[in-house]
C-alpha positions in Angstrom: -2.6 -27.3 117.4 -3.8 -24.7 114.8 -5.4 -27.3 112.5 -7.0 -29.1 115.5 -8.5 -25.7 116.6 -9.9 -25.0 113.2 -11.4 -28.5 112.9 -13.0 -28.1 116.3 -14.5 -24.7 115.4 -16.0 -26.2 112.2 -17.6 -29.1 113.9 -20.9 -27.5 114.8 -21.5 -25.6 111.6 -20.1 -28.0 108.9 -22.5 -29.7 106.4 -23.4 -33.3 106.9 -21.5 -34.4 103.8 -18.2 -33.0 105.0 -15.6 -34.7 107.2 -12.9 -33.5 109.5 -10.5 -36.4 108.7 -10.1 -39.4 106.4 -10.9 -41.6 109.5 -14.3 -39.9 109.8 -14.9 -40.2 106.1 -14.5 -44.0 106.3 -17.8 -44.0 108.2 -19.8 -42.1 105.6 -23.2 -43.3 104.6 -23.5 -45.4 101.4 -23.8 -43.2 98.3 -27.3 -43.0 96.8 -26.3 -41.7 93.3 -23.4 -41.5 91.0 -23.1 -38.6 88.6 -21.4 -39.7 85.4 -20.0 -37.6 82.6 -21.5 -39.1 79.4 -20.5 -38.3 75.8 -22.1 -38.5 72.4 -19.0 -37.0 71.1 -17.2 -39.6 68.9 -20.2 -42.0 68.7 -21.7 -40.5 65.5 -24.8 -39.4 67.4 -25.5 -35.7 66.8 -26.7 -34.9 70.3 -25.2 -33.0 73.3 -23.2 -34.7 75.9 -24.9 -35.1 79.3 -24.6 -35.8 83.0 -26.2 -39.1 83.8 -27.5 -39.8 87.3 -27.1 -43.5 88.2 -28.9 -45.2 91.1 -26.3 -46.8 93.4 -28.8 -47.7 96.3 -28.8 -51.6 96.4 -32.3 -51.5 97.9 -33.7 -49.4 95.1 -35.8 -51.0 92.3 -33.8 -48.7 89.9 -30.4 -50.0 91.2 -27.7 -49.9 88.5 -29.8 -47.9 86.0 -29.7 -44.4 84.7 -32.6 -42.5 86.4 -32.0 -39.1 84.9 -30.0 -37.4 82.1 -29.2 -33.7 82.0 -28.2 -32.8 78.4 -26.2 -29.7 77.6 -27.4 -27.0 75.2 -24.3 -27.5 72.8 -23.0 -30.4 70.8 -19.3 -31.6 70.9 -18.3 -30.6 74.4 -16.6 -33.9 75.2 -17.1 -34.3 78.9 -14.1 -35.8 80.9 -13.4 -34.8 84.5 -15.6 -32.7 86.6 -15.9 -31.8 90.2 -17.6 -30.3 93.2 -17.9 -26.7 94.2 -16.7 -27.8 97.7 -14.8 -30.5 99.5 -13.8 -31.1 103.0 -10.8 -28.8 102.9 -12.7 -25.8 101.5 -16.0 -25.4 103.2 -17.3 -22.3 101.4 -21.0 -22.0 100.5 -24.0 -23.7 102.0 -23.1 -27.3 101.1 -21.9 -29.6 98.3 -24.4 -28.0 96.0 -23.0 -27.6 92.5 -21.1 -29.7 90.0 -18.5 -27.9 87.8 -18.4 -29.6 84.4 -15.8 -28.6 81.8 -16.1 -29.5 78.1 -12.7 -30.8 77.4 -12.8 -30.3 73.6 -15.1 -27.3 73.5 -13.5 -25.3 76.4 -17.1 -24.5 77.7 -17.8 -24.8 81.4 -21.2 -25.7 82.9 -22.3 -25.2 86.5 -25.1 -27.6 87.6 -27.2 -27.1 90.8 -28.2 -30.3 92.6 -30.0 -28.7 95.6 -33.6 -28.8 94.2 -33.5 -32.4 93.3 -30.3 -34.4 93.7 -31.5 -36.9 91.0 -31.8 -34.1 88.4 -28.9 -31.6 88.2 -30.0 -28.3 86.7 -27.8 -26.0 84.6 -27.6 -22.7 86.2 -24.6 -21.1 84.4 -22.6 -21.5 81.2 -19.1 -20.1 80.7 -18.5 -19.9 77.0 -15.1 -20.7 75.6 -14.4 -17.2 74.4 -15.0 -15.9 77.9 -12.7 -18.5 79.5 -9.9 -17.8 77.0 -10.3 -14.1 77.2 -9.9 -14.1 81.0 -7.0 -16.7 81.2 -5.4 -17.1 77.8 -6.0 -20.8 78.2 -8.3 -23.5 76.7 -9.1 -27.2 77.3 -10.3 -27.2 80.9 -9.8 -30.6 82.7 -9.4 -31.4 86.4 -11.6 -29.5 88.9 -10.8 -29.0 92.6 -12.4 -26.8 95.2 -9.6 -24.8 97.0 -9.4 -22.6 100.1 -10.1 -18.9 99.6 -13.5 -19.2 98.0 -11.9 -20.7 94.9 -12.6 -23.4 92.4 -9.5 -24.2 90.3 -9.4 -26.0 86.9 -6.3 -27.2 85.2 -6.0 -25.9 81.7 -4.2 -28.0 79.1 -4.0 -25.7 76.1 -3.3 -22.2 74.9 -5.9 -20.2 72.9 -5.0 -22.1 69.8 -4.7 -25.6 71.2 -0.9 -25.5 71.6 0.7 -26.6 74.9 0.1 -24.7 78.1 0.6 -25.4 81.8 -1.6 -23.2 83.9 -4.9 -23.0 85.8 -8.1 -21.1 85.7 -9.9 -20.0 88.9 -13.6 -19.4 89.5 -15.2 -17.7 92.4 -16.8 -20.4 94.5 -19.9 -18.4 95.4 -20.7 -16.6 92.1 -18.9 -19.0 89.6 -17.5 -15.9 87.8 -14.0 -16.3 86.3 -11.4 -14.6 88.5 -8.6 -15.2 85.9 -5.4 -17.4 86.2 -4.7 -19.1 89.4 -0.9 -19.3 88.7 0.7 -16.1 89.9 3.5 -15.2 87.4 6.9 -17.0 87.0 7.6 -19.8 84.6 4.8 -22.2 83.9 5.2 -25.8 82.8 5.0 -26.7 79.0 2.2 -29.2 79.6 -0.6 -29.7 82.2 -3.1 -32.4 83.2 -4.1 -33.4 86.7 -3.3 -31.8 90.1 -3.7 -32.4 93.7 -2.7 -30.3 96.7 -1.8 -30.8 100.4 -2.7 -27.7 102.5 -0.5 -28.6 105.5 2.5 -28.9 103.2 1.6 -25.8 101.3 2.2 -27.8 98.1 0.3 -28.6 94.9 1.6 -31.2 92.4 0.6 -31.2 88.7 1.3 -33.7 85.9 1.6 -33.5 82.1 -0.4 -34.9 79.2 0.6 -33.2 76.0 -0.3 -30.7 73.3 -4.0 -30.7 72.6 -3.3 -30.3 68.8 -1.3 -33.6 69.0 -3.7 -35.8 71.0 -7.1 -34.6 69.9 -6.9 -36.0 66.4 -5.6 -39.4 67.7 -2.4 -41.0 69.0 0.7 -40.9 66.8 3.9 -42.3 68.3 5.9 -39.7 66.3 4.4 -37.0 68.4 5.9 -38.6 71.5 9.3 -38.7 69.8 8.8 -35.0 68.7 8.3 -33.9 72.3 4.6 -33.1 72.1 3.8 -35.3 75.1 5.0 -34.7 78.7 7.1 -36.6 81.2 7.4 -34.3 84.3 5.9 -33.6 87.7 5.7 -30.1 89.0 5.6 -29.1 92.6 4.1 -25.7 93.3 4.2 -23.5 96.4 0.5 -23.4 97.2 0.6 -19.9 98.8 2.8 -18.3 96.2 1.1 -20.2 93.3 4.5 -20.7 91.6 6.5 -23.7 90.6 9.1 -24.6 93.3 10.5 -27.8 91.8 10.2 -29.9 88.7 11.1 -33.7 88.4 11.8 -35.1 84.9 10.7 -38.7 85.0 12.5 -39.5 81.7 11.5 -42.4 79.4 10.1 -44.5 82.2 7.7 -41.6 83.1 6.2 -40.8 79.7 2.7 -39.1 79.9 2.1 -38.9 83.6 -1.6 -38.5 84.0 -3.4 -39.1 87.2 -2.0 -37.9 90.6 -3.2 -39.2 94.0 -1.8 -37.9 97.2 -2.2 -40.1 100.3 -5.3 -38.9 102.2 -3.5 -38.4 105.5 -3.3 -34.6 105.6 0.3 -34.8 107.0 1.5 -37.3 104.3 4.4 -36.0 102.3 4.0 -38.7 99.5 1.6 -39.9 96.8 1.5 -41.6 93.4 1.6 -40.6 89.8 0.5 -42.9 86.9 2.8 -42.6 83.8 0.3 -43.9 81.2 2.5 -44.6 78.1 5.4 -46.0 80.2 2.9 -48.1 82.1 4.6 -47.2 85.4 3.4 -46.0 88.8 5.8 -43.5 90.5 5.9 -42.7 94.2 6.8 -39.0 94.9 7.8 -38.1 98.3 9.6 -35.4 100.4 13.3 -36.2 101.0 15.8 -34.0 102.7 13.8 -30.9 101.9 13.2 -31.5 98.3 10.8 -33.7 96.3 12.0 -37.1 94.8 10.3 -39.8 92.8 10.9 -43.4 91.9 8.9 -46.1 90.0 7.3 -48.7 92.3 5.0 -50.6 89.9 5.6 -51.4 86.2 3.7 -53.3 83.5 5.7 -54.9 80.6 4.4 -54.1 77.1 3.1 -57.2 75.2 3.8 -58.0 71.5 0.6 -58.3 69.6 0.0 -59.2 65.9 -1.0 -56.2 63.9 0.6 -53.7 66.2 3.8 -51.8 65.1 5.2 -51.8 68.6 4.6 -53.9 71.8 1.3 -52.9 73.4 1.7 -50.8 76.6 -0.8 -51.5 79.3 -1.6 -47.7 79.3 -2.4 -46.9 82.9 -5.1 -44.3 82.6 -6.4 -44.0 86.1 -5.5 -44.7 89.7 -7.4 -44.2 93.0 -6.2 -44.5 96.6 -8.5 -45.7 99.4 -9.4 -43.3 102.2 -7.4 -45.3 104.7 -4.3 -45.2 102.4 -4.1 -48.9 102.4 -5.0 -49.7 98.8 -4.2 -48.4 95.4 -6.4 -49.4 92.3 -5.2 -48.9 88.7 -6.7 -49.5 85.3 -4.7 -50.8 82.3 -6.9 -49.5 79.5 -5.2 -51.4 76.6 -4.3 -54.6 78.3 -7.7 -54.7 79.9 -7.0 -55.5 83.5 -8.0 -53.8 86.8 -5.5 -54.2 89.6 -5.5 -53.7 93.4 -2.3 -53.2 95.3 -1.7 -53.1 99.1 0.3 -49.9 99.7 0.6 -50.2 103.4 4.3 -49.8 102.6 4.0 -47.2 99.8 7.6 -47.8 98.6 6.8 -51.5 98.0 3.3 -52.0 96.7 2.0 -55.6 96.6 -0.5 -56.9 94.1 -3.5 -58.4 95.9 -6.3 -58.5 93.3 -6.8 -58.5 89.5 -9.8 -58.6 87.2 -10.0 -58.7 83.3 -12.5 -56.2 81.9 -12.0 -56.2 78.1 -8.8 -54.9 76.5 -6.9 -55.7 73.2 -5.1 -58.8 74.4 -8.2 -61.1 74.0 -8.3 -62.2 77.6 -11.7 -63.6 78.8 -13.4 -60.9 80.8 -14.3 -61.5 84.4 -17.9 -60.4 83.9 -18.8 -63.0 81.3 -20.4 -60.2 79.3 -17.8 -60.1 76.5 -16.9 -56.5 77.3 -15.1 -54.4 74.8 -13.0 -51.4 75.5 -11.0 -51.6 78.6 -11.3 -50.3 82.3 -10.6 -46.6 82.3 -11.9 -44.1 84.9 -12.2 -45.4 88.5 -14.0 -44.0 91.5 -14.0 -45.5 95.0 -16.6 -45.0 97.8 -15.4 -43.2 100.9 -15.6 -46.4 102.9 -13.4 -48.2 100.3 -16.0 -51.0 99.7 -17.3 -50.1 96.3 -15.3 -49.3 93.1 -17.0 -47.9 90.0 -15.4 -48.4 86.6 -16.2 -46.9 83.1 -14.4 -47.5 79.8 -14.1 -44.3 77.6 -10.8 -42.5 77.4 -10.9 -39.8 74.7 -13.3 -39.9 71.7 -10.7 -40.1 69.0 -8.5 -42.6 70.9 -11.6 -44.7 71.7 -12.3 -44.9 67.9 -8.7 -45.6 67.1 -8.0 -48.4 69.5 -11.6 -49.8 70.0 -13.5 -49.1 66.8 -16.5 -51.0 68.2 -16.4 -49.5 71.7 -19.6 -49.8 73.6 -20.0 -47.6 76.8 -20.5 -49.3 80.1 -20.2 -48.8 83.8 -19.5 -51.6 86.4 -19.4 -51.8 90.1 -16.7 -53.8 91.9 -17.1 -55.0 95.5 -13.8 -54.6 97.3 -13.1 -56.9 100.2 -11.0 -56.1 103.3 -8.6 -58.9 102.5 -7.7 -57.4 99.1 -10.1 -59.4 97.0 -12.4 -58.0 94.4 -15.7 -59.3 93.0 -18.0 -58.0 90.3 -21.5 -57.1 91.4 -23.7 -59.0 88.8 -26.7 -56.8 89.6 -25.0 -53.6 88.5 -24.3 -53.0 84.8 -25.1 -49.7 83.2 -25.3 -50.1 79.4 -24.6 -46.6 77.9 -24.5 -48.1 74.4 -28.0 -49.5 74.4 -29.8 -46.5 76.1 -33.0 -45.1 74.3 -31.1 -42.0 73.2 -28.6 -43.9 71.2 -25.0 -44.9 71.9 -23.1 -42.8 74.5 -19.8 -43.3 76.4 -19.2 -42.9 80.2 -16.1 -41.3 81.7 -15.7 -39.6 85.1 -17.8 -40.7 88.2 -18.7 -38.5 91.2 -20.6 -39.9 94.2 -23.3 -37.7 95.8 -21.7 -37.6 99.3 -18.1 -37.3 98.2 -15.7 -39.9 97.0 -12.0 -40.8 97.2 -10.8 -38.4 94.6 -12.8 -35.3 95.6 -12.0 -35.1 99.3 -8.9 -33.2 100.5 -8.5 -32.5 104.2 -7.2 -29.3 105.9 
C-alpha cells in the first residue's frame, strides 16, 4: 500500500519522461536521439573523446547519422558507461536533464546539460581526477545510476594507484558536488564493476571485473590465474550501504561483468554475465539468502593461432521492460543472441545474428563487419535494439587490430525474431574527424538499462 500511495502522489507532478511502472514504460514514445560515448582513445587520433548524438527518428532525413558531437576538453579519458541524473525511481530535480559521463581511464567526470538543446549536450561541470580520488580514495569511475536521497552513485574500480578496489562514489544530484563514498564502512569487495538495485528489496548487487593495472595494458591469461580478475557477486543492504552476502561463482563465473535485475519492482531475481567463462547466471532469493546458478553457457571454440580455445566473451546483456526477453553479445565469437526468459530458470534461444567476430562467420548485415557486437541498448517498448562494437581500447587493439567503430539498429519482433535495419548504420570510423569507436548508448527518453522503479 505504501508504494501505491507514493506512486499516486507522484502522478500529477512527475516529468513526462518518467514512468510509474514497467508496464507504463512499455507505452513510451519512440526515442528521438541516442547519446553515444565515443572514443578517440586507442585509435591513434590525438583528439578528445566525445558524446555523439545520433538521430533515431525514422521519419527524419538525418536518420541513422551523427547530428552533433560534444568533445571534451581533455585527451585520453576513454569513455565507457555513463548515465542520467535521474530515473523513474529517483525523481529529484526538474527532469531527466543531465548526463553524467565518467572517463574510465582518466578518472575525470563530466556533467552535460541537455535542457537547452537536446541535440547538443553542453558541458557544465568537470570533476577532475585529483578531486574525485581525494574525496573517495578511488579511481576508474564506471557505471552510473541515479539513486533515492538526491544521489548519483558511480561504481569505482580502482584505488588511487590503479590497484583493485570495490567501492562507490556518490554525487549530489542537484549540485553534482562529490559527497564522498557511498559505501558506509565495513569490508568492501576486492573488485568492482557493474551494479543494480531493487528498492523494495532494500538490496543492491554488484559484480567484479579486475584490477585496473592488470586489464588496462591488455589481456593476459596469467593475470586471471594470478587472481587479478574477479568471480564474485556481492549483495548489499541498500539502507545500510554494507555488503550482506557474497557469492563466489568459481571457475564457471570468471569475470562477471554486466548485471540486469528483472524490471518488476517486486522481482527477487536477475542475471549476471560472466564474460570470460561465457556463462549467464541467474541470481535469486531463496530461503532468506541469495543463490545463483548458470542458466546459459557458450562453449569455447578452438581457433588456429590462438593459445587456448576462444571464449565467446559475453560482454553485455539487456532485459526487456516486460521481463520476457534477454539479449546478449558474444564479442569474440561475434554473435548477438535473444532468449525467451518467460521462465527465468530455463532461458530459450529464439534469435541469433552474426555481427563480426574472430570465427570468420559471414555477418548478417552483408557489410563485412569487423570487431564484434559489444554494448547493447534496448528501447523501452522492446522493439529496437542498438549495438556498438568497442570494448576497451587496449583490448580492441589486441583482439581486433583493424577494428572500425560502428553502431547498428536491430528490429525486435514480438515472436522472438530479429532483423537488421538496413537504413541505420552509423560509421564511426569514416567520420570527418577521423576514426573513433562507439561504446555505451543512452536513449533520450530513458531505456531498458537506466530505468529502475520504486
